[in-house]
RODO-2510 file (C-alpha; in nm, 4 decimals, decimal comma):
residues 319
     n   res          X          Y          Z
     1     m    23,8517    11,2770    17,3752
     2     n    24,0578    11,2187    17,0639
     3     e    23,8935    10,9493    16,8544
     4     s    24,0326    10,7829    16,5444
     5     i    23,7832    10,7141    16,2641
     6     l    23,8112    10,4896    15,9588
     7     l    23,6346    10,6085    15,6415
     8     i    23,6049    10,3607    15,3556
     9     g    23,4905    10,5244    15,0341
    10     a    23,5648    10,8922    14,9723
    11     g    23,3752    10,9616    14,6530
    12     n    23,1234    11,2434    14,6293
    13     l    22,9214    11,1267    14,9296
    14     g    23,2154    10,9859    15,1236
    15     s    23,4036    11,3147    15,0996
    16     r    23,1051    11,4872    15,2626
    17     h    23,1255    11,2376    15,5476
    18     l    23,4928    11,3337    15,5681
    19     q    23,4081    11,7028    15,6077
    20     s    23,1866    11,6272    15,9054
    21     l    23,4668    11,4257    16,0642
    22     a    23,7076    11,7137    16,0003
    23     d    23,4784    11,9542    16,1833
    24     a    23,4290    11,7492    16,5020
    25     p    23,6505    11,8632    16,7926
    26     w    23,6511    11,5154    16,9475
    27     i    23,8004    11,3498    16,6390
    28     g    24,1774    11,3708    16,6118
    29     r    24,2576    11,1400    16,3237
    30     v    24,0846    11,0007    16,0144
    31     v    24,2189    10,7195    15,7994
    32     v    24,0641    10,7058    15,4510
    33     v    24,0500    10,4148    15,2090
    34     e    23,9784    10,5369    14,8549
    35     p    24,1309    10,3521    14,5570
    36     s    24,0554    10,6298    14,3061
    37     q    24,3359    10,8854    14,3079
    38     a    24,1085    11,1507    14,1578
    39     a    23,8445    11,0973    14,4261
    40     a    24,1122    11,0974    14,6961
    41     e    24,2399    11,4365    14,5794
    42     v    23,8892    11,5850    14,5834
    43     a    23,8374    11,4426    14,9322
    44     r    24,1662    11,5918    15,0511
    45     t    24,0622    11,9327    14,9177
    46     r    23,7231    11,9118    15,0868
    47     w    23,8921    11,8174    15,4144
    48     h    24,1084    12,1305    15,3983
    49     d    23,8008    12,3413    15,3202
    50     v    23,6913    12,2809    15,6815
    51     p    23,8632    12,5276    15,9198
    52     n    23,8519    12,2851    16,2130
    53     c    24,0675    12,0332    16,0253
    54     q    24,3738    12,2158    16,1554
    55     g    24,5703    12,0027    16,3998
    56     k    24,4005    11,6786    16,2902
    57     e    24,5710    11,3922    16,1127
    58     l    24,4427    11,2760    15,7719
    59     i    24,5887    10,9544    15,6316
    60     f    24,5085    10,7763    15,3045
    61     a    24,5800    10,4038    15,3047
    62     a    24,4932    10,0802    15,1270
    63     l    24,2365     9,8563    15,2942
    64     d    24,4925     9,5821    15,3571
    65     d    24,7195     9,8374    15,5259
    66     v    24,4783     9,9966    15,7742
    67     a    24,5302     9,7418    16,0532
    68     r    24,8646     9,8972    16,1422
    69     r    24,6991    10,2407    16,1495
    70     g    24,4567    10,1391    16,4252
    71     p    24,2998    10,1078    16,6663
    72     f    23,9819    10,2804    16,5495
    73     h    23,6843    10,3951    16,7548
    74     a    23,4327    10,3909    16,4669
    75     a    23,4022    10,3433    16,0918
    76     v    23,1982    10,4932    15,8090
    77     i    23,1351    10,2727    15,5042
    78     a    23,0471    10,4809    15,1982
    79     t    23,1343    10,2400    14,9180
    80     p    22,9006    10,1205    14,6408
    81     a    22,6902     9,8184    14,7368
    82     p    22,8981     9,5603    14,5412
    83     g    23,1866     9,4431    14,7573
    84     r    23,0466     9,6056    15,0696
    85     l    23,0136     9,2754    15,2548
    86     q    23,3884     9,2200    15,2202
    87     v    23,4482     9,5740    15,3449
    88     l    23,2218     9,5144    15,6443
    89     r    23,4077     9,1937    15,7273
    90     a    23,7378     9,3829    15,7140
    91     v    23,6050     9,6616    15,9367
    92     l    23,4681     9,4225    16,1971
    93     g    23,7932     9,2251    16,1798
    94     l    23,9682     9,5363    16,3108
    95     g    23,7579     9,5201    16,6273
    96     i    23,5489     9,8259    16,5406
    97     k    23,2150     9,8247    16,7243
    98     r    23,0487    10,1427    16,5899
    99     v    22,9771    10,1483    16,2179
   100     l    22,7772    10,3896    16,0021
   101     c    22,6853    10,2390    15,6653
   102     e    22,5404    10,4003    15,3551
   103     k    22,2445    10,2591    15,1680
   104     v    22,1563    10,0670    14,9512
   105     l    22,2982     9,8169    15,2005
   106     f    22,3651     9,5085    14,9880
   107     q    22,2499     9,3702    14,6544
   108     s    22,1184     9,0312    14,7656
   109     e    21,9416     8,8581    15,0515
   110     a    22,2394     8,6264    15,0907
   111     e    22,4651     8,9252    15,1579
   112     l    22,2136     9,0675    15,4044
   113     d    22,2093     8,7383    15,5940
   114     d    22,5889     8,7170    15,5990
   115     a    22,6161     9,0772    15,7189
   116     l    22,3723     9,0122    16,0025
   117     m    22,5701     8,7047    16,1041
   118     v    22,9119     8,8730    16,1123
   119     a    22,7703     9,1787    16,2918
   120     a    22,6166     8,9591    16,5612
   121     e    22,9391     8,7620    16,6009
   122     a    23,1360     9,0856    16,6391
   123     g    22,8870     9,2455    16,8779
   124     a    22,8920     9,5576    16,6604
   125     d    22,6373     9,8387    16,6463
   126     i    22,5819     9,9039    16,2752
   127     r    22,3525    10,1892    16,1730
   128     v    22,2200    10,2748    15,8283
   129     n    22,2376    10,6361    15,7168
   130     h    21,8728    10,7350    15,6640
   131     i    21,9102    11,1001    15,7584
   132     y    21,5425    11,1962    15,7236
   133     r    21,5238    11,0728    16,0826
   134     y    21,7322    11,3746    16,1842
   135     l    21,5032    11,6301    16,0247
   136     d    21,3455    11,8325    16,3065
   137     a    20,9975    11,8527    16,1530
   138     l    20,9831    11,4748    16,1084
   139     y    21,1179    11,4138    16,4584
   140     k    20,8386    11,6283    16,6017
   141     l    20,5789    11,4642    16,3767
   142     r    20,6830    11,1213    16,5022
   143     a    20,5704    11,2141    16,8538
   144     l    20,2170    11,2314    16,7091
   145     t    20,2304    10,9365    16,4687
   146     v    20,4180    10,6581    16,6489
   147     g    20,1858    10,3674    16,7192
   148     q    19,9200    10,5185    16,4911
   149     q    19,7795    10,4026    16,1592
   150     v    19,9396    10,6317    15,9023
   151     s    19,8652    10,7021    15,5376
   152     m    20,1768    10,8400    15,3690
   153     s    20,2371    10,9355    15,0069
   154     v    20,5528    11,0512    14,8317
   155     d    20,5608    11,2049    14,4825
   156     i    20,8858    11,2679    14,2978
   157     d    20,9450    11,3895    13,9422
   158     g    21,2331    11,2031    13,7788
   159     d    21,4115    10,8758    13,8404
   160     g    21,6055    10,7467    14,1399
   161     m    21,3624    10,4827    14,2613
   162     g    21,6299    10,2125    14,2701
   163     c    21,8652    10,4146    14,4837
   164     n    21,6241    10,6067    14,7038
   165     l    21,2973    10,4168    14,7540
   166     i    21,4394    10,2646    15,0718
   167     h    21,4617    10,6141    15,2266
   168     y    21,0824    10,6488    15,2210
   169     v    21,0175    10,2948    15,3363
   170     d    21,2443    10,3661    15,6322
   171     l    21,0738    10,6996    15,6998
   172     f    20,7358    10,5249    15,7030
   173     a    20,8668    10,2744    15,9594
   174     y    21,0238    10,5541    16,1640
   175     l    20,7054    10,7603    16,1835
   176     t    20,4869    10,4679    16,2908
   177     g    20,7366    10,2707    16,4971
   178     s    20,5938     9,9603    16,3299
   179     n    20,7320     9,6854    16,1087
   180     v    20,6892     9,7183    15,7334
   181     s    20,5351     9,3842    15,6402
   182     e    20,4693     9,4162    15,2662
   183     l    20,6248     9,6047    14,9756
   184     a    20,5347     9,5788    14,6078
   185     a    20,6798     9,7837    14,3223
   186     e    20,5874     9,8422    13,9585
   187     i    20,8909     9,9555    13,7610
   188     d    20,8490    10,1609    13,4430
   189     k    21,0219    10,0096    13,1399
   190     p    21,2671    10,0420    12,9916
   191     v    21,5109    10,1011    13,2756
   192     h    21,8378    10,2810    13,2029
   193     e    22,1953    10,2907    13,3236
   194     s    22,2436    10,4722    13,6527
   195     k    22,4478    10,7928    13,6631
   196     r    22,6762    10,5931    13,8943
   197     g    22,7787    10,3871    13,5901
   198     g    22,8912    10,0282    13,6074
   199     n    22,6112     9,7764    13,5736
   200     f    22,3715     9,9712    13,7947
   201     v    22,0274    10,0668    13,6661
   202     e    21,7786    10,3383    13,7548
   203     f    21,4109    10,3786    13,6869
   204     t    21,0816    10,5421    13,7700
   205     g    20,7703    10,3625    13,8896
   206     k    20,5381    10,3069    14,1829
   207     a    20,5631    10,1256    14,5146
   208     v    20,3104    10,0427    14,7851
   209     a    20,4030     9,9293    15,1365
   210     s    20,1987     9,8382    15,4416
   211     d    20,2838     9,7889    15,8072
   212     d    20,1628     9,5832    16,1017
   213     l    19,9337     9,8672    16,2142
   214     g    19,7396     9,8685    15,8876
   215     g    19,9054    10,1849    15,7594
   216     q    20,0020    10,2358    15,3976
   217     l    20,2820    10,4060    15,2064
   218     r    20,2549    10,5010    14,8392
   219     v    20,5616    10,6241    14,6517
   220     t    20,5498    10,7424    14,2909
   221     y    20,8501    10,8371    14,0811
   222     h    20,6923    11,0184    13,7856
   223     d    20,8623    10,9773    13,4478
   224     k    20,8813    11,3472    13,3718
   225     a    21,1273    11,6328    13,3457
   226     p    21,2550    11,8469    13,4956
   227     a    21,3264    11,6472    13,8082
   228     a    21,1635    11,7759    14,1253
   229     a    21,2317    11,7059    14,4913
   230     p    20,9903    11,4928    14,6972
   231     r    20,6491    11,6064    14,8136
   232     i    20,5493    11,4046    15,1193
   233     c    20,1996    11,3853    15,2670
   234     v    20,1367    11,2176    15,6036
   235     e    19,7876    11,1856    15,7476
   236     g    19,5824    10,9945    16,0028
   237     e    19,3584    11,0540    16,3033
   238     f    19,6284    11,2873    16,4386
   239     g    19,5820    11,5262    16,1431
   240     r    19,7553    11,5978    15,8144
   241     v    20,0840    11,7512    15,7042
   242     v    20,2435    11,8121    15,3653
   243     f    20,6191    11,8579    15,3252
   244     d    20,7758    12,0034    15,0108
   245     e    21,1478    11,9373    14,9985
   246     a    21,1987    12,1736    14,7044
   247     t    21,0649    12,4794    14,8871
   248     g    21,1190    12,3633    15,2441
   249     s    20,7548    12,4310    15,3259
   250     v    20,5585    12,2518    15,5981
   251     v    20,1815    12,2891    15,5558
   252     s    19,9813    12,1662    15,8541
   253     d    19,7486    12,2762    16,1310
   254     l    19,9338    12,0579    16,3827
   255     a    20,0605    12,2838    16,6605
   256     p    20,4039    12,1171    16,7086
   257     l    20,4857    12,1743    16,3405
   258     q    20,4001    12,5431    16,3230
   259     g    20,6870    12,7613    16,2060
   260     l    20,9063    12,4688    16,1023
   261     v    21,0794    12,4214    15,7683
   262     f    21,1645    12,1023    15,5817
   263     n    21,5412    12,1255    15,5481
   264     v    21,7165    11,7921    15,4966
   265     p    22,0412    11,7909    15,6978
   266     r    22,3663    11,7956    15,5029
   267     v    22,5857    11,4875    15,5331
   268     s    22,8823    11,7178    15,5946
   269     a    22,7097    11,8446    15,9092
   270     l    22,5629    11,5216    16,0414
   271     t    22,8051    11,2273    16,0275
   272     a    23,0150    11,3127    16,3323
   273     p    22,7110    11,3944    16,5514
   274     i    22,5596    11,0586    16,4517
   275     l    22,8766    10,8750    16,5553
   276     a    22,8746    11,0654    16,8850
   277     e    22,5122    10,9720    16,9517
   278     q    22,5914    10,6131    16,8624
   279     r    22,8667    10,6159    17,1245
   280     e    22,6209    10,7556    17,3788
   281     g    22,3496    10,4999    17,2968
   282     r    22,0930    10,7447    17,1593
   283     c    22,1282    10,7189    16,7808
   284     l    21,8061    10,7699    16,5815
   285     l    21,9165    10,5702    16,2782
   286     p    21,7880    10,2166    16,2146
   287     t    22,0045     9,9233    16,3125
   288     l    22,1362     9,6838    16,0521
   289     e    21,8769     9,4288    16,1614
   290     q    21,5883     9,6752    16,1298
   291     s    21,7020     9,8017    15,7917
   292     a    21,7784     9,4548    15,6569
   293     a    21,4141     9,3533    15,6948
   294     m    21,3038     9,6446    15,4741
   295     n    21,5863     9,5923    15,2247
   296     r    21,4863     9,2281    15,1931
   297     l    21,1351     9,3270    15,0823
   298     m    21,2745     9,5805    14,8374
   299     l    21,5252     9,3424    14,6782
   300     k    21,2550     9,0814    14,6243
   301     t    21,0085     9,3114    14,4490
   302     f    21,2806     9,4821    14,2423
   303     n    21,4271     9,1502    14,1270
   304     v    21,0873     9,0190    14,0216
   305     q    21,0186     9,3397    13,8287
   306     l    21,3620     9,3520    13,6644
   307     t    21,4217     8,9829    13,5897
   308     g    21,0927     8,8008    13,6486
   309     r    21,2398     8,6008    13,9347
   310     h    21,3910     8,6292    14,2805
   311     e    21,6512     8,4105    14,4445
   312     r    21,8349     8,4505    14,7719
   313     d    22,1720     8,5055    14,6011
   314     l    22,0461     8,7061    14,3019
   315     a    22,2183     9,0454    14,2950
   316     c    21,9877     9,3386    14,2272
   317     p    22,1707     9,5958    14,0064
   318     i    22,1153     9,8982    14,2326
   319     t    22,3403    10,0953    14,4664
***
């Protein structure tokens, strides 16, 4: 097998996707679209840092020039949320059926709806990169929690709620196997410019979600320094477990979790295996349709908190 992969967006995160593609023996060629020359050079260096890149072809091209570089077996979209719908249209226009997309998916409900429509028309399998689903301790916990009423809390010191809240909403849905039906956030004011620049904002605050099984998720981003990694507590009739991402500890009396650590997989180690599992029909990541439902709830509550209103085509300034 000698697959050709298209990577759109090779910034800090995209270049880590690139390293995973460089390491996979079944990938023979990667075409990268990255308009920033500085980012492209960093990505090229990171590619060559991977020993298994030897013998593979790495090509940098403009988006309107990639058609002649095809065909492609799969694509990874690691661009900021603005403009991503146009990128998705371009990718699907190339006939690509397997797509891995970074979050936050899109900035408005209108874009979500359009993305769902073009994906359905193309018959494409689009997955959203919520990699907590590939953490072994959480995978084993899910065997105990799926179909159960779960109480889950997440505490984080520092900001990042705009960018990362969706990770915990998705994890809640993953552990229960249920639909998240409600999500309400309270954003601390004032908000501030995101480290990603542009017109993006970041903030701390609280969010509460519930699912169709009667379970509840509480997420708190504490406005305090220094920043600290998430502490996640999951409990129900099955028992209780506490994960500390900073230390990697797993504290629980549940037998399947004994001896495990909470190590979040690196993107540079996971992207290619995800694409392989997608090809084989056993990918753990949420589909575009599943993730869109959760993103829709998030966009609505964020817009109301940030602007006092929500409209279908109102762009939420997060990425």
